[in-house]
Backbone as CSV, one residue per row, in Angstrom:
resi,resn,N_x,N_y,N_z,CA_x,CA_y,CA_z,C_x,C_y,C_z
1,MET,-19.962,-5.747,-11.376,-19.295,-5.684,-12.667,-18.200,-6.075,-12.871
2,LEU,-16.895,-5.201,-11.926,-15.780,-5.152,-12.588,-15.490,-7.194,-11.856
3,ALA,-15.888,-7.065,-10.396,-15.452,-8.416,-9.971,-15.933,-9.724,-10.868
4,ASP,-16.994,-9.393,-11.915,-16.890,-10.756,-12.161,-16.069,-10.553,-13.576
5,THR,-15.915,-10.184,-13.980,-15.213,-9.929,-15.125,-13.720,-10.103,-14.491
6,LEU,-13.511,-9.766,-13.067,-12.179,-10.519,-12.716,-12.007,-11.830,-12.431
7,GLU,-13.004,-12.161,-12.155,-13.590,-13.714,-11.751,-12.992,-14.709,-13.490
8,ARG,-13.686,-13.785,-14.806,-13.462,-15.157,-15.586,-11.920,-14.403,-15.995
9,MET,-11.615,-13.394,-15.544,-10.224,-13.677,-16.157,-9.037,-14.806,-15.439
10,GLU,-9.335,-14.833,-14.318,-8.905,-15.444,-13.411,-8.676,-17.192,-14.341
11,GLN,-9.745,-17.471,-14.727,-9.591,-18.369,-15.591,-9.241,-18.406,-17.103
12,ASP,-9.312,-17.197,-17.386,-9.151,-16.971,-19.086,-7.407,-17.050,-19.225
13,SER,-7.019,-17.470,-20.437,-5.267,-17.231,-20.854,-4.769,-16.131,-20.358
14,LEU,-3.723,-15.796,-21.049,-3.433,-14.164,-20.437,-3.099,-13.255,-22.055
15,LYS,-3.374,-13.787,-22.788,-3.702,-12.702,-24.050,-5.668,-12.595,-23.997
16,THR,-6.625,-13.493,-23.463,-7.724,-12.842,-23.610,-7.677,-11.775,-22.226
17,ARG,-6.669,-11.876,-21.032,-6.827,-10.951,-19.614,-6.563,-9.921,-20.508
18,ILE,-5.361,-10.228,-20.953,-5.076,-8.484,-21.660,-6.326,-8.086,-22.232
19,GLY,-6.334,-8.736,-23.376,-7.908,-8.135,-23.935,-9.070,-7.892,-23.237
20,THR,-9.554,-8.308,-22.423,-10.517,-8.055,-21.943,-10.290,-6.626,-21.054
21,ALA,-8.741,-6.695,-20.140,-8.424,-5.323,-19.202,-8.141,-4.211,-20.446
22,LEU,-7.720,-4.125,-21.722,-7.640,-3.509,-22.282,-8.772,-2.946,-22.375
23,ARG,-9.933,-3.392,-23.265,-11.627,-3.312,-23.496,-11.924,-2.005,-22.485
24,ALA,-11.782,-2.879,-21.603,-12.296,-2.435,-20.404,-11.759,-1.356,-19.499
25,GLN,-10.634,-0.868,-19.721,-9.776,0.251,-19.130,-10.009,1.676,-20.293
26,ARG,-10.302,1.018,-22.119,-10.231,1.997,-22.710,-12.041,2.404,-22.389
27,ASN,-13.218,1.788,-22.368,-13.716,1.910,-22.155,-14.318,3.150,-20.951
28,HIS,-13.888,2.800,-19.929,-13.550,3.179,-18.646,-13.608,4.777,-19.022
29,TRP,-12.299,4.900,-20.494,-12.347,6.571,-20.851,-13.194,6.958,-21.674
30,GLY,-13.769,6.043,-22.033,-15.093,6.619,-22.998,-14.197,6.730,-24.464
31,LEU,-13.058,5.986,-24.219,-11.989,6.161,-25.722,-12.518,5.191,-26.614
32,SER,-12.527,5.502,-28.084,-12.901,4.916,-29.179,-11.780,3.694,-29.155
33,GLN,-11.886,2.606,-30.119,-11.076,1.906,-30.726,-9.755,2.914,-32.041
34,GLU,-10.488,3.886,-32.517,-10.249,4.100,-33.640,-9.228,5.567,-33.012
35,ARG,-9.666,6.335,-31.908,-8.900,6.775,-31.029,-7.581,6.538,-30.192
36,LEU,-7.938,5.254,-29.613,-6.796,5.349,-28.408,-5.360,4.232,-29.792
37,ALA,-6.246,3.616,-30.789,-4.888,3.438,-32.076,-4.692,4.845,-32.523
38,HIS,-4.948,5.435,-32.280,-4.252,7.253,-32.952,-2.751,7.392,-31.903
39,ARG,-3.618,7.594,-30.958,-3.006,8.029,-29.674,-1.649,7.002,-29.409
40,VAL,-1.851,5.789,-29.977,-0.851,4.659,-29.513,0.460,4.627,-30.433
41,GLY,-0.347,4.722,-31.995,0.262,4.604,-33.613,0.070,2.971,-33.887
42,LEU,-1.510,2.918,-33.728,-1.658,1.443,-33.957,-2.680,1.587,-35.032
43,THR,-2.908,0.333,-35.798,-4.491,0.235,-36.881,-5.900,0.174,-35.264
44,THR,-6.808,0.563,-36.172,-8.048,0.088,-35.388,-8.398,-1.536,-35.197
45,ARG,-8.038,-2.098,-36.679,-7.795,-3.451,-36.722,-7.213,-4.812,-35.619
46,TYR,-5.916,-3.781,-35.538,-4.935,-4.250,-33.949,-5.357,-4.255,-33.100
47,ILE,-5.909,-2.954,-32.818,-6.171,-2.972,-31.147,-7.855,-3.583,-31.265
48,ALA,-8.501,-3.815,-31.913,-9.891,-4.563,-31.825,-9.068,-5.978,-31.817
49,GLY,-8.075,-6.979,-32.659,-8.041,-7.977,-32.516,-7.150,-8.209,-30.871
50,LEU,-6.908,-7.407,-30.476,-6.138,-7.374,-28.662,-6.990,-7.394,-28.116
51,GLU,-8.466,-6.718,-28.071,-9.607,-6.867,-27.629,-10.190,-7.911,-27.359
52,ARG,-10.051,-8.958,-28.734,-10.291,-10.054,-29.262,-9.247,-11.383,-28.832
53,SER,-8.429,-11.198,-28.107,-7.271,-11.947,-28.403,-7.267,-12.692,-28.939
54,GLU,-7.383,-11.895,-30.973,-6.710,-12.411,-31.574,-5.483,-12.193,-32.411
55,PHE,-4.587,-11.699,-31.408,-3.661,-10.597,-31.284,-2.197,-10.761,-30.077
56,ASN,-1.289,-11.185,-30.564,-0.687,-11.602,-29.382,0.329,-9.345,-29.239
57,VAL,0.076,-9.675,-27.863,0.889,-8.135,-27.852,2.200,-7.909,-27.345
58,THR,2.893,-6.954,-27.856,4.343,-6.829,-27.610,4.546,-6.673,-26.231
59,VAL,6.116,-6.536,-25.812,5.673,-5.882,-24.432,5.736,-4.354,-24.021
60,ASP,6.811,-4.530,-25.582,6.732,-1.990,-25.614,5.237,-2.408,-26.008
61,THR,4.789,-2.531,-26.706,2.619,-1.949,-27.064,2.263,-2.506,-25.624
62,LEU,2.266,-3.486,-24.661,1.499,-3.311,-24.055,1.953,-2.378,-22.857
63,ASP,3.037,-2.157,-22.705,3.509,-0.343,-21.979,2.962,0.443,-22.739
64,GLU,3.198,0.945,-23.412,2.947,2.485,-24.502,0.902,1.784,-24.060
65,LEU,0.042,1.003,-24.225,-0.961,1.038,-23.988,-1.551,1.604,-22.626
66,ALA,-0.635,0.679,-21.322,-0.887,1.226,-20.390,-0.407,2.627,-20.331
67,ARG,0.505,3.195,-20.857,0.607,4.405,-20.333,0.226,5.980,-20.860
68,ILE,-0.324,5.497,-22.354,-1.649,6.033,-23.095,-3.136,6.026,-21.293
69,LEU,-3.049,4.645,-21.310,-4.570,4.497,-20.440,-4.779,5.063,-18.649
70,GLY,-3.376,5.253,-18.689,-2.935,5.692,-17.765,-2.712,4.238,-16.333
71,VAL,-2.132,3.801,-17.049,-2.159,2.340,-15.383,-0.928,1.863,-15.655
72,ASP,-0.441,0.933,-15.278,0.763,0.211,-14.831,0.568,-1.250,-15.964
73,PRO,1.240,-1.685,-16.433,1.193,-3.120,-17.509,0.551,-3.832,-16.454
74,VAL,1.040,-3.645,-15.216,0.888,-5.372,-14.683,-1.136,-5.132,-14.030
75,ALA,-1.466,-4.035,-14.612,-2.673,-3.323,-13.892,-3.393,-4.234,-15.255
76,LEU,-2.945,-4.113,-16.346,-3.758,-4.448,-17.671,-4.333,-5.981,-17.313
77,LEU,-2.949,-6.237,-16.881,-2.926,-8.191,-16.269,-4.456,-7.899,-15.269
78,ASN,-3.986,-7.248,-14.538,-5.081,-7.379,-13.015,-6.554,-7.001,-13.787
79,GLY,-6.615,-6.421,-14.415,-8.231,-5.482,-14.811,-8.458,-4.429,-13.696
80,GLU,-7.375,-3.915,-13.227,-7.841,-2.702,-12.609,-7.988,-1.627,-13.540
81,LEU,-9.037,-0.769,-13.089,-9.109,0.525,-13.324,-8.931,1.972,-12.207
82,ARG,-8.657,2.748,-13.649,-7.681,3.650,-12.468,-8.989,5.171,-13.525
83,ASP,-9.149,5.642,-12.436,-9.935,7.150,-12.027,-9.256,8.018,-12.032
84,GLU,-7.998,8.131,-12.327,-7.725,9.422,-12.501,-6.851,9.693,-13.998
85,LEU,-6.471,10.789,-14.818,-5.508,10.176,-15.656,-4.184,10.480,-15.084
86,PRO,-3.291,9.960,-15.747,-1.632,10.495,-15.200,-1.319,11.851,-14.819
87,GLU,-0.850,12.423,-13.834,-0.524,13.237,-13.931,0.414,14.266,-15.202
88,GLN,1.385,13.175,-15.889,2.174,13.349,-17.065,1.908,14.178,-18.715
89,ARG,0.120,14.035,-18.391,-0.267,14.275,-19.687,-1.847,14.656,-19.210
90,ASP,-2.404,15.409,-20.324,-3.648,15.627,-19.933,-4.588,14.841,-20.579
91,ALA,-5.963,14.837,-20.042,-6.885,13.960,-20.684,-7.041,14.334,-22.182
92,PRO,-7.862,13.061,-22.850,-7.896,13.582,-24.264,-9.294,13.829,-24.653
93,ALA,-9.397,14.725,-25.143,-10.483,15.887,-25.681,-11.443,14.857,-25.268
94,ASP,-11.654,13.969,-26.236,-12.834,12.785,-26.157,-12.863,11.736,-25.173
95,ALA,-12.114,11.609,-24.118,-12.125,10.990,-22.381,-13.425,11.496,-21.775
96,ASN,-13.936,10.351,-21.614,-15.288,10.398,-20.965,-15.599,9.439,-19.403
97,PRO,-14.836,9.704,-18.490,-14.473,8.729,-17.905,-15.933,7.873,-16.652
98,VAL,-16.135,6.985,-17.117,-17.550,6.209,-16.504,-17.151,6.228,-15.215
99,LYS,-18.096,6.635,-14.284,-18.178,6.745,-12.906,-18.770,5.339,-12.276
100,ARG,-17.288,4.952,-11.627,-17.940,3.341,-10.708,-18.752,2.948,-9.729
101,ARG,-19.653,2.043,-9.395,-20.660,2.331,-8.420,-20.010,1.913,-7.535
102,SER,-20.318,2.314,-6.591,-20.042,1.721,-5.030,-20.447,1.082,-4.662
103,GLY,-21.931,0.464,-5.252,-22.692,-0.223,-4.184,-23.720,0.664,-2.974
104,LYS,-23.178,1.735,-2.637,-23.920,2.673,-1.713,-24.703,3.788,-2.038
105,SER,-26.296,3.996,-1.827,-26.844,4.704,-2.027,-26.333,6.004,-1.915
106,ASP,-26.833,6.698,-2.329,-26.324,8.122,-2.341,-27.780,8.878,-1.742
107,ALA,-28.314,8.339,-1.421,-29.918,8.783,-0.153,-29.250,8.838,1.168
């Protein structure tokens, strides 16, 4: 699933790649657009617009989104997901990380 997303992202505009990666990482943590917007100090409409590639993101906002989501800003451009929240902050109460499938059977 992530590999397909990455392949599509290679052909997409930078704005589209950022939106796709932002949505993927937000969903990975089980955060709503509302909760992420609140944590970053933005509106839900702005987060939704970023994810739909309707708005351009500033470097400062990209940096803050990446910090809140626990990734390097460049990781948002590359579609990288992180399984652990950074040590410098606690997991949000509503975070619910989605376990990535390794493709290996547990049997």
